[in-house]
Each structure stands twice: as structure tokens, then as C-alpha cells.
N, C-alpha and C positions, 0 to 999 in steps of 0.2 A: 806453626806449627797449630795454633787456636782455629785458624781457618780451614786446614787440613782435618782435624778433629770434628769441626763441624760437617763437613762435606761427608766424613765415612758416618756420623751419626744421621744425618739424612737420608744418606742411602740405605743405613742398616732398616730404620724406619719405616722408607719404602719399598723395602726388599719383597717380591713375589716369593709368597711359599707355596710349594706345590703339595696340591693334595693328593691328585688322582693324575695317573700318565699309561698309557697303552697304545699300543701300535695294531693295526690291523691288518691284514693279508694284501699286499697290491695285485692287480690285476683280476679280484673274484668279482667285479661285475655282474658277470652272467648275462647278459642279456643284450639284443640286438637293437642298437641304438634308432632312432627316428629317422628318416630319409631327407628330412629338411635340410637345407644348407645351414641352420642355426645350430645344429648340433656338430657339425663338421670340428675334427675330424673322427667323432663318432667311437670314443674310448676316454677313459680318464675322468670325466666332470664327476662322476659319482663315485669312485674309486679314494674311497676313505684309506689314510696310510694313518693316521695317527690323532688321540685325542688326550687332553689335557686341562686339568683342573688346577688353577692357581690362585693365589690373591694377597692384597697388601692390608688386609685389617678392616678397610673401607668398599672397595668393590672385589668379585670373585670375576675372571675370567676365563671364558669357557675358549679351548681354542679346538678348530677343527680344520685337520691337514689333508687336502685331497691331490688326486696326484696333475688332476689340472683347472683351473679357473679361469674363467674368460668372462667378459660382462659385453657382448656384443648389442644388448638393446639398453645398456649404461644405465642402467639400475645406480644408485645413490649408493647402497652399503658397496660394491665393486664387483657383483657378481650377479648373473643373471638364471642361470641352472641351477644351483643347487636348492632344495627341501630339506632341512633338516630339523628333525624331533628328537629332544633328549628328554624322558622320563625319567624323573629322579625318585628313587625310593628312599624314604628319609627318616621312614618311622614305621611300625609296626600296621598292617591292613592295608587298605589303600586299594584304590583301581584297577582291575584288571583289564580293561577293555581302553583304547585309545579314548581320547575324549570326542574326537568325532570322526565319524566312519569316511573311510579312505585308504587309510594305510593296509588292510589287510590282513593284520597280526592282533593277535592278542598277548598277554605275560601271563608268567608262572602265577598260580593262585595264591602262593605262599608269598609272594615280594608286589604286591601293589604299589600303584605311584601317587605321590601326593604332589608331587609339582610337575609342569610340563615345561620345557623352554621350546619356542618354537622359532626358528630361522629361517627368512626368505626374501628376496627381494620386495621391492616397492614400497617399504614403510608395514608390513605383515608383522613382524617379529615382536614376540612378547613373551612375560613369563604368565602361567596360570596357575594356579592355585585354589584352594577351598574359598579364599577370599577375593576374589577377582582376579584380574590381570593387572599385570605393569608393563611398563615399555621397558625395553633394553636398549643399549647402544649396539651396533653391529657393524663391522669394519672388515674389510680386507688387510692383513696386513703384508707389510714390504717386500714379506718373500715371495707373493703373488699366487700362494697356494693355503695360505690358513685363514678362514675365516673366523672371526673372534666376534665373540657375545661378552658385554660386561654389564655386570647386575650389582646393586647394593648388596650388599652381605647381608645387613639387617633384613631382607627380605626371605632368605634362607640360612643364615647363621652359616655356623662354620664348618662345612663338610666334614665328616668323621669317616673312619676306614669301615664304618658298617654302611658305610650307602649303599645304592645298587646304582647301575644307569643302564638303563636302555636308550642305544640312539641308532636311530633309524635314518636314513636316507633315500629322498627319492627324488625328482625331477619338479621342479615349480610348474604349476600349469593354472594359472589364473582361474579359467574355467571347470577344474577337475574338483573331484570330490576333496573335500578337505586341500585340495592347492594339491592334489597329489595326481601326474600323468600318469594315465592309466598304462597297464601292459597286458598285450593281447598276445594270442599267437603267435600271427603274424606282425614285423612292423610296418608302421605307415609313417605317414609325412609327420603324424606329429603324435603318433603312439609307441612303444618299445616293443618289439617281439621276444616272446618265452614263453615258458610253461608254467610261471608263476601265478598263485590264484589271486595275490594281493598288487601294493604298488611298490612298494619295496626293492628297492635295487641294492643296497648295502648296507650292513648294520656293524656294530662292533662285537666281535667275538674272539675269541682265541684261535690263535694256529696252532693246533695239534694234534698229533695224529691220535686214531682211535674214537674221535668225536664226528658227530653229524657233521655235513657238510652245508656250506651255507645253503647250498638250493635244495636239500633234503630240509633244513628248516623254515624254509619259506614255503614250504607246501603245505595244503590245508590240512590240519587246523592252524599252523601257522603259531606256535608257541613258543614264547620268546623268554630268556631266563638272563636277568642281568649280571652284570659286570661289576665287578668292585675289588677291593682288596680282601675282604671276609670271604666273597664268593669265587675267587678264584683259588684261593688257598682250600679248597673244599676238597678237590682232588687229592691233593695231598694227605690230608687227613684220612682221607677213604684210604689209603694206599697204607698209611701208618698203622690205620687200626686193621689193616686186613693181612700186615704181614704179623703184628700182633697175636692176630686171632691163629693164624695158621702156627705160630711159634709156641702157642700155650695146645693146639692140638697134637703137634709133635710131641712135645713134653709128657702130656697125658699118656697118648698111645706106648711111648718109650718107657715109661709107668706100668702100664698095663702089662707090655710083653717080659718085661723082668719079674713082674708080680706071679705073671704067670708060668716062665722058666723056674723060679725058686720053687713053686707048688711041684713042679713035675718033680726036682730033684727030690724034694722030702718024701 
């Protein structure tokens, strides 16, 4: 019994707390893959499916699930294609442009970022902030589709509901601007084809009707908005405010009509 208690206590102390989860639409890459055999079969490598932030009190884990992951160049991290940028809005203010030029997008002026988590093959992963950079541990999970980055929790603190997440996915290019493989009008052996001005292939966004499509958001000037509990709840708040306003307007209009009717009778 004592051994069982110790095992349960150990499990509770090491259990992961999930701070944020969100799914992303499948099949929304929207670009023509390069023709080089390295990119075969030509789909799925940059198709983000889900994102999760969790922690055990000592380390934070950032999980990025993709439709397809492969490692044809045998990078030590377990993947060769993906370039992932996670910009974290953790405080008021912050920067609204990417740390380096290359992605071709900018961020909502009201929600700048304070930290950038960069994931890429061949040892280039790091956490960037006002105090410089810190190394991160990056690996491919046993499911073969989820790339995980782990950082010391003391570097960021415990994630809060009001944090915002800008998650950008591109193709790693060791010679590209900020290591982003560029998108041109037509695909070539080592470049993507498409009508986008930047180099972002997929990004974390809600799949709901009535919102701008990903393709539209990636057209110039390509201003993106953060995802997070606080930000995702905004549409619901706006709906409730609209309903309340309409109810108040209707009540006032009915009162006005009743008052006019009473005046006519007298």
C-alpha cells in the first residue's frame, strides 16, 4: 500500500498540466511543392494539425502535430522539412514585426510579441527574448508526426489564459532569408509555387465560417492575429454585446410606439 501511495504521489508530481490546445484545419497548405525528390510526395509536410502547450512545473512542452513528417537528410532532431516560429505575446506592448526578415508577415499592432520559439533542424532551435537566446530541446515524438520543443519553465513562467500565440510554419532552407524557403509564382526544384508574397505555408488559425481564409490573410500586407483563450473568446463576447444592443434597441422602440399610441388616444 505504501508503495502504491508513493507511485501515485510521484505520478501526480510529474503529471503534465495542459495550458493551451488548439486544432488547425487539415489540407490548407495552399502551395505547389518544389519538384525536387526531397519533397516527395508533395503534400503534408507543412500542414499543421494541432498545437499544445503543457508543463510539469519545471519544463514547458510545446507540441506541433503535422500531417506528415520525414527525415530524408537525417537531421538529429528527427525532421528535415519543417521550420516553425512560435511568437508569444505574454505582456502588453511588444514587437509587431518578426525578429528577422524572411517570413513576410507582421502582427496585430495591439498584440506584439515578447518571446520567439524557433524550431528547425540541424541545431538552430532557440528561444529568443529581450535577454538574448536560450537553447531548447527539440525532438520527434514516437507517433512520428509531432515535433516537441522543451524549455525551462523559469524562462517564460507559467502560461496564462491571456497569452497570445502566433504560430508560423515554413520550409527550412539553410540559405534562405531567416532560413525560410521562398514562395514564387511557379514552383521550381527548390522553391514553392503560389500567389503569396511571403514564405509562410501554414499558420495556427480557427476554422470557422465567415472569417477571412488563410490564403487571404497571407496576401500583402499579411497582418496576423494571435490565438489564445482570451482572443478566441472575443467573437462570442461580440455576439453577446450585439444581442444585448439589439434587445435594448427593440425595447426602446416598443416603448416609443406605445407612448405614441397613448398620445393619439388622448
